[in-house]
LUMGUMAR-633203 format. One record per residue: residue number from 1; residue in one letter; x negated, y negated, z of N, C-alpha, C in turn. Coordinates in Angstrom, 2 decimals, padded with zeros to 5 digits. Each point is the difference from the previous one (the first is absolute). Example, Ala and Ser with C-alpha at 12.3 -4.5 7.8 and 13.67 -1.06 7.14 Angstrom:
REM LUMGUMAR-633203
+-----+------+---------+---------+---------+---------+---------+---------+---------+---------+---------+
: seq : type :    n_px :    n_py :    n_pz :   ca_px :   ca_py :   ca_pz :    c_px :    c_py :    c_pz :
+-----+------+---------+---------+---------+---------+---------+---------+---------+---------+---------+
:   1 :    a : -013.19 :  005.69 :  007.80 :  000.89 : -001.19 :  000.00 : -000.90 : -001.20 :  000.00 :
:   2 :    s :  000.35 : -001.05 : -000.72 : -000.82 : -001.19 :  000.06 :  000.77 : -001.09 :  000.73 :
+-----+------+---------+---------+---------+---------+---------+---------+---------+---------+---------+
***
This chain:
REM LUMGUMAR-633203
+-----+------+---------+---------+---------+---------+---------+---------+---------+---------+---------+
: seq : type :    n_px :    n_py :    n_pz :   ca_px :   ca_py :   ca_pz :    c_px :    c_py :    c_pz :
+-----+------+---------+---------+---------+---------+---------+---------+---------+---------+---------+
:   1 :    m : -099.71 : -100.50 :  089.69 :  001.14 :  000.71 :  000.59 :  000.25 : -000.56 :  001.40 :
:   2 :    n :  001.13 : -000.60 :  000.21 :  000.44 : -000.41 :  001.33 :  001.22 :  000.83 :  000.37 :
:   3 :    k : -000.06 :  000.62 :  001.18 :  001.12 :  000.82 :  000.48 :  000.31 : -000.38 :  001.43 :
:   4 :    n :  001.29 : -000.16 :  000.29 :  000.48 : -000.27 :  001.35 :  000.87 :  001.17 :  000.42 :
:   5 :    i : -000.34 :  000.59 :  001.14 :  000.65 :  001.24 :  000.43 :  000.45 : -000.12 :  001.44 :
:   6 :    v :  001.18 :  000.49 :  000.28 :  000.49 :  000.11 :  001.37 :  000.18 :  001.48 :  000.28 :
:   7 :    l : -000.60 :  000.47 :  001.10 :  000.21 :  001.36 :  000.47 :  000.78 : -000.12 :  001.30 :
:   8 :    c :  001.03 :  000.82 :  000.19 :  000.81 : -000.11 :  001.20 :  000.51 :  001.36 :  000.45 :
:   9 :    g :  000.10 :  000.15 :  001.30 :  000.49 :  001.25 :  000.57 :  000.12 : -000.14 :  001.50 :
:  10 :    v : -000.09 :  001.12 :  000.69 :  000.01 : -000.01 :  001.46 : -001.26 :  000.71 :  000.50 :
:  11 :    g : -000.29 : -000.24 :  001.25 : -001.21 :  000.57 :  000.59 : -000.07 :  001.50 : -000.16 :
:  12 :    g : -001.18 :  000.49 : -000.36 : -000.23 :  001.43 : -000.13 :  000.15 :  000.53 : -001.41 :
:  13 :    q :  000.40 : -000.85 : -000.95 :  000.19 :  000.47 : -001.37 : -001.24 : -000.13 : -000.87 :
:  14 :    g : -001.03 : -000.65 :  000.48 : -001.23 : -000.13 : -000.79 : -000.03 : -001.21 : -000.92 :
:  15 :    t :  000.80 : -000.99 :  000.30 :  000.06 : -001.21 : -000.82 : -001.36 : -000.70 : -000.06 :
:  16 :    v : -000.66 : -000.12 :  001.14 : -001.28 : -000.70 :  000.05 : -001.06 :  000.76 : -000.80 :
:  17 :    l : -000.04 :  001.32 :  000.10 : -000.98 :  000.77 : -000.78 :  000.25 : -000.18 : -001.49 :
:  18 :    a :  001.25 :  000.03 : -000.43 :  000.31 : -000.20 : -001.42 : -000.49 : -001.36 : -000.47 :
:  19 :    s :  000.22 : -001.01 :  000.82 : -000.46 : -001.35 : -000.33 : -001.52 : -000.04 : -000.13 :
:  20 :    r : -000.68 :  000.65 :  000.90 : -001.46 :  000.02 : -000.03 : -000.55 :  000.79 : -001.18 :
:  21 :    l :  000.69 :  001.06 : -000.40 : -000.42 :  000.76 : -001.18 :  000.14 : -000.85 : -001.27 :
:  22 :    i :  001.09 : -000.74 : -000.11 :  000.19 : -000.87 : -001.16 : -001.08 : -001.08 : -000.02 :
:  23 :    a : -000.23 : -000.62 :  001.16 : -001.01 : -001.06 :  000.08 : -001.39 :  000.52 : -000.36 :
:  24 :    a : -000.35 :  001.17 :  000.53 : -001.32 :  000.57 : -000.28 : -000.16 :  000.35 : -001.48 :
:  25 :    a :  001.06 :  000.53 : -000.61 : -000.05 :  000.35 : -001.43 : -000.18 : -001.26 : -000.84 :
:  26 :    a :  000.69 : -001.07 :  000.36 : -000.14 : -001.27 : -000.74 : -001.41 : -000.57 :  000.18 :
:  27 :    m : -000.53 :  000.05 :  001.21 : -001.35 : -000.53 :  000.24 : -001.05 :  000.82 : -000.75 :
:  28 :    e :  000.20 :  001.30 : -000.09 : -000.92 :  000.86 : -000.77 : -000.06 : -000.42 : -001.46 :
:  29 :    k :  001.10 : -000.57 : -000.49 :  000.05 : -000.47 : -001.38 : -000.54 : -001.43 : -000.13 :
:  30 :    g : -000.47 : -000.55 :  001.12 : -000.56 : -001.35 : -000.01 :  001.04 : -001.10 :  000.11 :
:  31 :    l :  001.22 :  000.35 :  000.41 :  001.06 : -000.99 :  000.12 :  000.02 : -000.60 :  001.41 :
:  32 :    q :  000.39 : -001.25 :  000.08 :  000.14 : -000.68 :  001.28 :  001.30 :  000.47 :  000.66 :
:  33 :    v : -000.05 :  000.21 :  001.32 :  001.17 :  000.49 :  000.73 :  000.19 : -000.83 :  001.27 :
:  34 :    m :  001.24 : -000.36 :  000.27 :  000.38 : -000.63 :  001.26 :  001.16 :  000.80 :  000.57 :
:  35 :    s : -000.02 :  000.19 :  001.31 :  001.11 :  000.74 :  000.60 :  000.33 : -000.56 :  001.38 :
:  36 :    a :  001.23 :  000.23 :  000.40 :  000.47 : -000.35 :  001.33 :  000.98 :  001.07 :  000.42 :
:  37 :    e : -000.17 :  000.49 :  001.21 :  000.87 :  001.07 :  000.51 :  000.74 : -000.48 :  001.23 :
:  38 :    t :  001.24 :  000.41 :  000.11 :  000.77 : -000.25 :  001.21 :  000.43 :  001.36 :  000.51 :
:  39 :    i : -000.52 :  000.36 :  001.16 :  000.32 :  001.33 :  000.51 :  000.82 : -000.02 :  001.27 :
:  40 :    g :  000.10 : -001.12 :  000.67 :  000.91 : -000.15 :  001.13 :  000.12 :  001.22 :  000.88 :
:  41 :    m :  001.19 :  000.52 :  000.12 :  000.30 :  001.14 :  000.86 : -000.09 :  001.31 : -000.79 :
:  42 :    a : -000.94 :  000.06 : -000.90 : -000.10 :  001.14 : -000.91 : -000.12 :  001.33 :  000.73 :
:  43 :    q : -000.72 :  000.02 :  001.10 : -000.18 :  001.27 :  000.70 :  001.31 :  000.51 :  000.58 :
:  44 :    r :  000.97 : -000.85 :  000.13 :  001.28 :  000.39 :  000.55 :  001.07 :  000.10 : -001.08 :
:  45 :    g : -000.40 :  000.15 : -001.25 :  000.95 :  000.14 : -001.08 :  000.48 : -001.33 : -000.55 :
:  46 :    g : -000.67 : -001.08 :  000.38 :  000.38 : -001.32 : -000.50 : -000.46 : -000.21 : -001.43 :
:  47 :    n :  000.38 : -001.14 : -000.55 : -000.32 : -000.24 : -001.41 : -001.48 : -000.35 : -000.18 :
:  48 :    v : -000.48 :  000.37 : -001.17 : -001.38 : -000.25 : -000.42 :  000.08 : -000.54 : -001.42 :
:  49 :    f : -000.69 : -001.11 : -000.25 : -000.08 : -000.42 : -001.39 : -001.34 : -000.65 : -000.28 :
:  50 :    s : -000.37 :  000.09 : -001.25 : -001.30 : -000.49 : -000.44 :  000.19 : -000.79 : -001.29 :
:  51 :    n : -000.63 : -001.17 : -000.04 : -000.09 : -000.78 : -001.24 : -001.36 :  000.28 : -000.58 :
:  52 :    l : -000.05 :  000.32 : -001.26 : -001.26 :  000.33 : -000.66 : -000.04 : -000.77 : -001.31 :
:  53 :    r : -001.08 : -000.76 : -000.16 : -000.16 : -000.80 : -001.23 : -001.30 :  000.40 : -000.66 :
:  54 :    i :  000.09 :  000.29 : -001.29 : -001.15 :  000.43 : -000.78 : -000.14 : -000.94 : -001.19 :
:  55 :    g : -001.20 : -000.55 : -000.18 : -000.21 : -000.87 : -001.16 : -000.87 : -001.20 :  000.31 :
:  56 :    e :  000.21 : -001.04 : -000.78 : -000.83 : -001.20 :  000.11 :  000.82 : -001.20 :  000.44 :
:  57 :    n : -000.72 : -001.01 :  000.49 :  000.59 : -001.30 :  000.37 :  001.10 :  000.11 :  001.05 :
:  58 :    m : -000.17 :  000.92 :  000.94 :  000.97 :  000.12 :  001.09 : -000.44 : -000.92 :  001.12 :
:  59 :    k :  000.96 : -000.65 :  000.63 : -000.31 : -000.94 :  001.07 :  000.28 :  000.58 :  001.39 :
:  60 :    a :  000.94 :  000.93 :  000.08 :  000.40 :  000.57 :  001.29 :  000.55 :  001.41 : -000.22 :
:  61 :    p : -000.09 :  000.85 :  001.03 :  000.46 :  001.38 : -000.16 :  001.52 :  000.18 :  000.07 :
:  62 :    l :  000.71 : -000.95 :  000.57 :  001.44 :  000.18 :  000.17 :  000.77 : -000.38 : -001.26 :
:  63 :    l :  001.01 :  000.77 : -000.28 :  000.86 : -000.25 : -001.15 :  001.22 : -000.83 :  000.40 :
:  64 :    s :  000.50 : -000.73 : -000.95 :  001.27 : -000.71 :  000.17 :  001.10 :  000.80 : -000.69 :
:  65 :    s :  001.22 : -000.34 :  000.30 :  001.14 :  000.65 : -000.66 : -000.15 : -000.10 : -001.52 :
:  66 :    g :  000.33 :  001.09 : -000.68 : -000.02 :  000.02 : -001.45 : -001.37 :  000.15 : -000.64 :
:  67 :    q : -001.01 :  000.43 :  000.76 : -001.36 :  000.12 : -000.54 : -000.47 :  001.43 : -000.23 :
:  68 :    a :  000.65 :  000.98 :  000.57 : -000.50 :  001.38 : -000.05 :  000.26 :  000.67 : -001.35 :
:  69 :    d : -001.08 :  000.51 : -000.58 :  000.11 :  000.81 : -001.21 :  000.53 :  001.39 :  000.34 :
:  70 :    l : -000.28 :  000.43 :  001.24 :  000.37 :  001.35 :  000.44 :  000.34 : -000.02 :  001.47 :
:  71 :    i :  001.09 :  000.68 :  000.34 :  000.29 :  000.32 :  001.40 : -000.12 :  001.51 :  000.11 :
:  72 :    l : -000.86 :  000.44 :  000.89 : -000.18 :  001.42 :  000.27 :  000.63 :  000.26 :  001.37 :
:  73 :    g :  001.21 :  000.57 : -000.02 :  000.78 :  000.18 :  001.22 : -000.04 :  001.43 :  000.51 :
:  74 :    f : -000.36 :  000.14 :  001.25 : -000.11 :  001.31 :  000.63 :  001.30 :  000.40 :  000.70 :
:  75 :    e :  000.93 : -000.95 :  000.11 :  001.28 :  000.25 :  000.66 :  001.01 : -000.91 : -000.68 :
:  76 :    p :  001.18 :  000.51 : -000.41 :  000.92 : -000.80 : -000.81 :  000.49 : -001.29 :  000.66 :
:  77 :    g :  000.25 :  000.03 :  001.30 :  000.43 : -001.22 :  000.70 : -001.07 : -001.07 : -000.01 :
:  78 :    e : -001.24 :  000.42 :  000.18 : -001.12 : -000.94 : -000.03 : -000.20 : -000.54 : -001.42 :
:  79 :    t :  000.24 :  000.84 : -000.99 : -000.11 : -000.45 : -001.39 :  001.02 : -001.11 : -000.26 :
:  80 :    v :  001.23 :  000.20 :  000.43 :  001.04 : -001.02 : -000.17 : -000.40 : -001.28 :  000.73 :
:  81 :    r : -000.53 :  000.14 :  001.19 : -000.38 : -001.17 :  000.80 : -001.07 : -000.84 : -000.69 :
:  82 :    m : -000.87 :  000.62 : -000.77 : -001.09 : -000.71 : -000.67 :  000.33 : -000.38 : -001.45 :
:  83 :    l :  001.20 :  000.30 : -000.44 :  000.38 : -000.21 : -001.40 : -000.13 : -001.45 : -000.46 :
:  84 :    h :  000.14 : -000.94 :  000.91 : -000.10 : -001.42 : -000.38 : -001.39 : -000.37 : -000.52 :
:  85 :    y : -001.00 :  000.83 :  000.27 : -001.35 : -000.25 : -000.52 : -000.13 :  000.36 : -001.48 :
:  86 :    l :  000.88 :  000.83 : -000.51 : -000.13 :  000.52 : -001.36 :  000.24 : -001.09 : -001.04 :
:  87 :    k : -000.90 : -000.06 : -000.98 :  000.23 : -000.94 : -001.11 :  001.05 :  000.58 : -000.93 :
:  88 :    e :  000.51 : -000.83 : -000.87 :  001.13 :  000.39 : -000.84 : -000.24 :  001.28 : -000.80 :
:  89 :    d : -001.20 :  000.18 : -000.53 : -000.30 :  001.20 : -000.78 : -000.86 :  001.00 :  000.77 :
:  90 :    g :  000.00 : -000.13 :  001.33 : -000.81 :  000.89 :  000.84 :  000.55 :  001.41 :  000.07 :
:  91 :    i : -000.85 :  000.88 :  000.50 :  000.32 :  001.43 :  000.10 :  000.09 :  000.41 :  001.46 :
:  92 :    v :  000.93 :  000.90 :  000.29 :  000.15 :  000.56 :  001.35 : -000.20 :  001.50 : -000.08 :
:  93 :    v : -000.89 :  000.49 :  000.85 : -000.17 :  001.44 :  000.21 :  000.37 :  000.22 :  001.46 :
:  94 :    t :  001.01 :  000.84 :  000.24 :  000.43 :  000.18 :  001.39 :  000.30 :  001.46 :  000.31 :
:  95 :    n : -000.22 :  000.32 :  001.23 :  000.38 :  001.28 :  000.57 :  001.51 : -000.05 :  000.26 :
:  96 :    t :  000.71 :  001.08 : -000.25 :  001.43 :  000.03 :  000.29 :  000.29 :  000.54 :  001.40 :
:  97 :    r : -001.02 :  000.56 :  000.63 :  000.19 :  000.59 :  001.33 : -000.02 : -001.09 :  001.06 :
:  98 :    a :  001.08 : -000.10 :  000.73 :  000.13 : -001.02 :  001.04 : -000.71 :  000.44 :  001.27 :
:  99 :    v : -000.50 : -000.98 :  000.72 : -000.52 :  000.21 :  001.35 :  000.94 : -000.78 :  000.90 :
: 100 :    k :  000.71 :  000.71 :  000.83 :  001.01 : -000.63 :  000.85 : -000.67 : -000.93 :  001.01 :
: 101 :    p :  000.35 : -001.30 : -000.03 : -000.60 : -000.92 :  000.95 :  000.46 :  000.27 :  001.43 :
: 102 :    t : -000.80 : -000.43 :  000.94 :  000.30 :  000.21 :  001.41 :  001.38 : -000.56 :  000.35 :
: 103 :    t :  000.31 : -001.17 : -000.52 :  001.31 : -000.61 :  000.31 :  001.15 :  000.88 : -000.48 :
: 104 :    a : -000.14 :  000.64 : -001.15 :  001.04 :  000.89 : -000.51 :  000.13 :  001.23 :  000.89 :
: 105 :    t : -001.13 :  000.50 :  000.46 :  000.01 :  001.17 :  000.88 :  000.70 : -000.34 :  001.32 :
: 106 :    l : -000.32 : -001.16 :  000.56 :  000.57 : -000.40 :  001.29 :  001.50 : -000.29 : -000.09 :
: 107 :    t :  000.44 : -000.51 : -001.14 :  001.42 : -000.34 : -000.16 :  000.83 :  001.14 : -000.58 :
: 108 :    g : -000.65 :  001.09 : -000.40 :  000.72 :  001.13 : -000.56 :  000.35 : -000.19 : -001.47 :
: 109 :    s : -000.63 : -000.94 : -000.65 :  000.26 : -000.26 : -001.42 : -000.40 :  001.21 : -000.84 :
: 110 :    d :  000.66 :  000.17 : -001.13 : -000.31 :  001.13 : -000.87 : -000.82 : -000.43 : -001.22 :
: 111 :    y : -000.87 : -000.97 :  000.18 : -000.84 : -000.51 : -001.09 : -000.74 :  001.14 : -000.69 :
: 112 :    d :  000.20 :  000.12 : -001.32 : -000.72 :  001.02 : -000.76 : -000.68 : -000.59 : -001.24 :
: 113 :    g :  000.10 : -001.32 : -000.16 : -000.67 : -000.66 : -001.12 :  000.81 : -000.04 : -001.28 :
: 114 :    s :  001.11 :  000.73 : -000.07 :  000.76 :  000.06 : -001.26 :  000.56 : -001.37 : -000.39 :
: 115 :    d :  000.43 : -000.81 :  000.98 :  000.48 : -001.34 : -000.32 : -001.13 : -000.84 : -000.59 :
: 116 :    m : -001.20 :  000.20 :  000.51 : -001.15 : -000.78 : -000.48 : -000.38 :  000.41 : -001.42 :
: 117 :    t : -000.01 :  001.29 : -000.27 : -000.35 :  000.43 : -001.36 :  001.08 : -000.44 : -001.00 :
: 118 :    a :  001.25 :  000.03 :  000.42 :  001.09 : -000.48 : -000.87 : -000.18 : -001.49 : -000.30 :
: 119 :    y : -000.36 : -000.76 :  001.02 : -000.24 : -001.44 : -000.18 : -001.14 : -000.24 : -000.99 :
: 120 :    l : -001.09 :  000.75 :  000.16 : -001.14 : -000.15 : -000.91 :  000.41 :  000.30 : -001.44 :
: 121 :    k :  000.80 :  001.03 : -000.19 :  000.46 :  000.37 : -001.35 :  000.85 : -001.11 : -000.62 :
: 122 :    k :  000.74 : -000.73 :  000.83 :  000.83 : -001.10 : -000.52 : -000.85 : -001.23 : -000.32 :
: 123 :    q : -001.07 : -000.21 :  000.76 : -000.80 : -001.21 : -000.14 : -001.10 :  000.09 : -001.05 :
: 124 :    i : -000.48 :  001.20 : -000.27 : -001.18 :  000.16 : -000.85 :  000.34 :  000.91 : -001.18 :
: 125 :    s : -000.39 : -000.41 : -001.17 :  000.30 :  000.79 : -001.20 : -000.75 :  001.33 :  000.06 :
: 126 :    p :  000.58 :  001.05 : -000.59 : -000.58 :  001.34 :  000.10 : -001.44 :  000.11 : -000.52 :
: 127 :    e : -000.38 : -000.81 : -000.98 : -001.37 :  000.09 : -000.53 : -001.03 : -000.65 :  000.94 :
: 128 :    r :  000.49 : -000.70 :  001.05 : -000.93 : -000.63 :  000.94 :  000.11 :  000.60 :  001.41 :
: 129 :    l :  000.84 :  001.00 :  000.18 :  000.20 :  000.64 :  001.30 : -000.38 :  001.47 : -000.08 :
: 130 :    f : -000.95 :  000.38 :  000.84 : -000.48 :  001.38 :  000.04 :  000.22 :  000.53 :  001.41 :
: 131 :    m :  000.90 :  000.98 :  000.11 :  000.32 :  000.57 :  001.31 : -000.66 :  001.36 :  000.13 :
: 132 :    v : -000.65 :  000.19 :  001.13 : -000.71 :  001.24 :  000.28 :  000.69 :  000.70 :  001.15 :
: 133 :    d :  000.35 :  001.24 : -000.20 :  000.63 :  000.80 :  001.06 : -001.11 :  000.48 :  000.95 :
: 134 :    g : -000.27 : -000.83 :  000.99 : -001.06 :  000.30 :  000.95 :  000.24 :  001.27 :  000.80 :
: 135 :    e :  001.25 :  000.28 :  000.30 :  000.34 :  001.22 :  000.74 : -000.41 :  001.23 : -000.81 :
: 136 :    q :  000.35 :  000.00 : -001.28 : -000.35 :  001.14 : -000.85 : -001.51 :  000.10 : -000.19 :
: 137 :    a : -000.65 : -001.13 : -000.18 : -001.46 :  000.00 : -000.19 : -000.69 :  000.60 :  001.22 :
: 138 :    m :  000.44 : -000.39 :  001.19 : -000.63 :  000.53 :  001.21 :  000.24 :  001.50 :  000.13 :
: 139 :    k :  001.19 :  000.48 : -000.38 :  000.27 :  001.44 :  000.02 : -000.88 :  000.73 : -001.00 :
: 140 :    d : -000.06 : -000.54 : -001.23 : -000.78 :  000.65 : -001.06 : -001.48 :  000.06 :  000.33 :
: 141 :    l : -000.50 : -001.05 :  000.63 : -001.43 : -000.08 :  000.32 : -000.34 :  000.61 :  001.35 :
: 142 :    g :  001.04 :  000.24 :  000.83 : -000.22 :  000.63 :  001.29 : -000.56 : -000.91 :  001.07 :
: 143 :    s :  000.15 : -001.31 : -000.19 : -000.53 : -000.94 :  001.00 :  000.74 : -001.33 : -000.06 :
: 144 :    p :  000.40 : -000.52 :  001.17 :  000.61 : -001.33 :  000.01 : -001.04 : -001.12 : -000.05 :
: 145 :    r : -001.26 :  000.33 :  000.13 : -001.05 : -001.00 :  000.13 : -000.54 : -000.53 : -001.33 :
: 146 :    v :  000.54 :  000.46 : -001.11 : -000.53 : -000.44 : -001.30 :  001.01 : -000.82 : -000.81 :
: 147 :    l :  001.08 : -000.40 :  000.62 :  001.00 : -000.80 : -000.69 : -000.63 : -001.27 : -000.59 :
: 148 :    n : -000.89 : -000.63 :  000.75 : -000.64 : -001.23 : -000.49 : -000.74 :  000.23 : -001.31 :
: 149 :    v : -000.66 :  001.11 : -000.14 : -000.77 :  000.29 : -001.21 :  000.93 :  000.41 : -001.14 :
: 150 :    v :  001.10 :  000.66 :  000.31 :  001.00 :  000.32 : -001.02 :  000.53 : -001.30 : -000.60 :
: 151 :    l :  000.36 : -000.94 :  000.85 :  000.53 : -001.28 : -000.47 : -001.06 : -000.80 : -000.75 :
: 152 :    l : -001.23 :  000.04 :  000.48 : -001.09 : -000.69 : -000.68 : -000.19 :  000.55 : -001.41 :
: 153 :    g :  000.03 :  001.32 : -000.13 : -000.12 :  000.61 : -001.33 :  001.12 : -000.44 : -000.93 :
: 154 :    a :  001.22 : -000.05 :  000.53 :  001.15 : -000.46 : -000.80 : -000.19 : -001.44 : -000.44 :
: 155 :    a : -000.51 : -000.84 :  000.89 : -000.23 : -001.41 : -000.33 : -001.07 : -000.15 : -001.08 :
: 156 :    v : -001.07 :  000.77 :  000.09 : -001.06 : -000.07 : -001.01 :  000.57 :  000.39 : -001.36 :
: 157 :    r :  000.82 :  001.04 : -000.04 :  000.55 :  000.49 : -001.28 :  000.96 : -000.99 : -000.65 :
: 158 :    t :  000.55 : -000.96 :  000.76 :  000.87 : -001.02 : -000.61 : -000.82 : -001.02 : -000.79 :
: 159 :    g : -001.29 : -000.11 :  000.30 : -000.85 : -001.00 : -000.64 :  000.04 : -001.35 :  000.69 :
: 160 :    a :  000.85 : -000.16 :  001.00 :  000.17 : -001.29 :  000.68 : -001.21 : -000.42 :  000.83 :
: 161 :    l : -000.83 :  000.95 :  000.39 : -001.18 : -000.33 :  000.80 : -001.19 : -000.45 : -000.85 :
: 162 :    g :  000.03 :  000.35 : -001.27 : -001.14 : -000.34 : -000.85 : -001.22 :  000.86 :  000.29 :
: 163 :    l :  000.21 :  001.13 :  000.66 : -001.07 :  000.94 :  000.33 :  000.29 :  001.33 : -000.68 :
: 164 :    e : -001.04 :  000.72 : -000.31 :  000.15 :  001.34 : -000.57 : -000.05 :  001.03 :  001.13 :
: 165 :    e :  000.52 :  001.18 : -000.27 : -000.03 :  001.06 :  001.00 : -001.43 :  000.29 :  000.46 :
: 166 :    e : -000.95 : -000.01 : -000.94 : -001.40 :  000.28 :  000.34 : -000.56 : -001.02 :  000.98 :
: 167 :    d :  000.45 : -001.27 : -000.10 : -000.47 : -001.05 :  000.91 :  000.36 :  000.34 :  001.44 :
: 168 :    v :  001.23 :  000.43 :  000.20 :  000.47 :  000.30 :  001.36 : -000.59 :  001.33 :  000.48 :
: 169 :    e : -000.09 :  000.99 : -000.88 : -000.57 :  001.29 :  000.39 : -001.44 : -000.16 :  000.49 :
: 170 :    k : -000.75 : -000.88 : -000.62 : -001.39 : -000.24 :  000.38 : -000.10 : -000.53 :  001.43 :
: 171 :    v :  000.84 : -000.96 :  000.36 : -000.06 : -000.54 :  001.37 :  000.61 :  000.95 :  001.01 :
: 172 :    m :  000.93 :  000.85 : -000.44 :  000.55 :  001.01 :  000.91 : -001.12 :  000.91 :  000.49 :
: 173 :    e : -000.90 :  000.37 : -000.90 : -001.12 :  000.86 :  000.38 : -000.86 : -000.62 :  001.08 :
: 174 :    a : -000.14 : -001.31 : -000.03 : -000.83 : -000.69 :  000.97 :  000.75 : -000.31 :  001.31 :
: 175 :    m :  001.32 : -000.16 : -000.07 :  000.74 : -000.48 :  001.16 :  000.81 :  001.06 :  000.75 :
: 176 :    i :  000.23 :  001.14 : -000.63 :  000.81 :  001.04 :  000.65 : -000.91 :  001.12 :  000.46 :
: 177 :    r :  000.23 :  000.47 :  001.20 : -000.82 :  001.08 :  000.56 :  000.00 :  001.21 : -000.91 :
: 178 :    p : -001.15 :  000.64 : -000.14 : -000.12 :  001.13 : -000.94 :  001.03 :  001.10 :  000.21 :
: 179 :    q :  000.36 :  000.30 :  001.23 :  000.96 :  001.08 :  000.26 :  001.41 : -000.34 : -000.48 :
: 180 :    f :  000.28 : -001.28 : -000.26 :  001.32 : -000.41 : -000.46 :  000.00 : -000.44 : -001.47 :
: 181 :    l : -001.14 :  000.02 : -000.63 : -000.13 : -000.54 : -001.34 :  000.81 :  000.78 : -001.04 :
: 182 :    e : -000.06 :  001.31 :  000.02 :  000.71 :  000.79 : -001.01 :  001.52 : -000.19 :  000.10 :
: 183 :    l :  000.52 : -000.01 :  001.22 :  001.43 : -000.25 :  000.20 :  000.38 : -001.38 : -000.53 :
: 184 :    n : -000.83 : -000.99 :  000.26 :  000.28 : -001.35 : -000.47 : -000.10 : -000.11 : -001.52 :
: 185 :    r : -000.88 :  000.76 : -000.60 : -000.07 :  000.02 : -001.47 :  001.30 :  000.55 : -000.58 :
: 186 :    k :  000.52 :  001.07 :  000.61 :  001.27 :  000.57 : -000.46 :  001.12 : -001.01 :  000.19 :
: 187 :    a : -000.01 : -000.69 :  001.13 :  001.02 : -001.02 :  000.27 : -000.08 : -001.14 : -001.01 :
: 188 :    f : -001.19 : -000.42 : -000.33 : -000.19 : -001.11 : -000.93 :  000.55 :  000.32 : -001.38 :
: 189 :    s : -000.14 :  001.24 : -000.42 :  000.47 :  000.38 : -001.34 :  001.43 :  000.59 :  000.02 :
: 190 :    y :  000.65 :  000.00 :  001.16 :  001.34 :  000.57 :  000.15 :  001.01 : -000.75 : -000.84 :
: 191 :    t :  000.77 :  000.73 : -000.76 :  001.13 : -000.57 : -000.75 :  001.16 :  000.98 :  000.10 :
: 192 :    r :  001.18 : -000.54 :  000.06 :  001.18 :  000.86 :  000.01 :  001.21 : -000.78 : -000.42 :
+-----+------+---------+---------+---------+---------+---------+---------+---------+---------+---------+
***
């Protein structure tokens, strides 16, 4: 099993933790993992993305255009920005909830992500595009801090990661603080 994955979002959404959970779950199964993260101005709401490669005979952690089996997008604009990485039959799991970039805030733009989600719907066939209403998920779960795990659960259920739910749940127990574990379990199994 060789899988190439791009995770993308903005600072504070938990992109890096999701990447590390996937990597740990794959390593627990005895699979080779390579990763590279770009976090730049993440603490200030800047973009964050991670290349994650799982499998054999990998030479480098970075992906080229058209190599990703899965794009896991935490913000619709960032998902569109990384779309060139997606292979022809690749899958996209994305949050529909926009995070207004600093530049949009400063210029008074009314960015709400709807143009981005419309673009994704035009570019990707419905059987390969999975949109998650992150706003609703956060309301239902009572926390904005579990969006990453909601999206991770959705990605696992597509089969594109090549991991089972039990694989990820096992590493969640080891990597997430006990006081937050039950909430994250609910987030991981969230569907709507």
